[in-house]
N, C-alpha and C positions, 0 to 999 in steps of 0.2 A: 490420486491425492492433487492432481495436480488443478485439473477441471476443477476439485472441489475448496483448493486453496483458492484459486482464481479466484471461483461464486463470492466463497465468504470475504476476501479484497475488493469484491466493486461494491457489495453489498454496505461494505462498513463506508466507502466512501460515499455511494448516492447517500447513507441515511443519516451521514454524522456529516457528512464537508455539501454535499451538498441540498441539505433537506430535504430527499426524493424527492426534490422540484424539477431534475430531470438523469437521465441515466447517460450514462461514457459507453466511448470504444475503448477497447483494453486497450489500443497504443492513443490514445488522445493524451497528450501534454500537459500531467495534474497544476501544473508550473505555469506552462505557456498561457494558458484556460485559465489560469482564476483560479482551479476547485480550490486549489491547498495548502495552505496559506502554513505561516512557522507554529499557531497553534495548532492548526489540524493533524501535522504532518508529523509532530512527539506524541499527541494521543493516536495517528493512525500507528508508529508506531511501539506504544505499550500495549493496542488492541495488538500486535501482529505476536509481542513477545509473549504476552497474555493468552491470545487464542492457540500459538501452533509452540508453544515450549523455548524459541529463540531467545539469545542470545546478542545487541545489535546493538555491537561498541558504536561509538560518536562516529567516531573518523570513515564510518559507513551509513551514516546520512547525507542524504548530496543525489543531487540531480541524478550520478549513474544510475543509482538503485533505487531511485524514490520517482521516477519523475512519471512512467506509466505503472498500466496493473502488471503489464507481463513482463516489465523490468524488477515492481514488488514482485512476483508471486518468483520466477525467475530468482531473486537473492532470494527467498524465501524456503523455494528448496534446495538451493547448495546453503544454506545455513544449518539446515535441516541433515545431511550431510555428514558435514562435520561434527 
């Protein structure tokens, strides 16, 4: 599931946030590189909740969990286990 989850997250970011104009690496900072803005972050949260059936609380929406594809995937796996 990990690679599938990571692939889906990366695909969403490339298609929605980058409008398919370029690709990203799994450790690229989505915020420092201006890849994700606040609206796109909310779209990403909605995508994760719908796609993976997880519930994300507002307090968890932070750079600590959502700055890279790897961090998002780790957070998603943690939420699936809980």
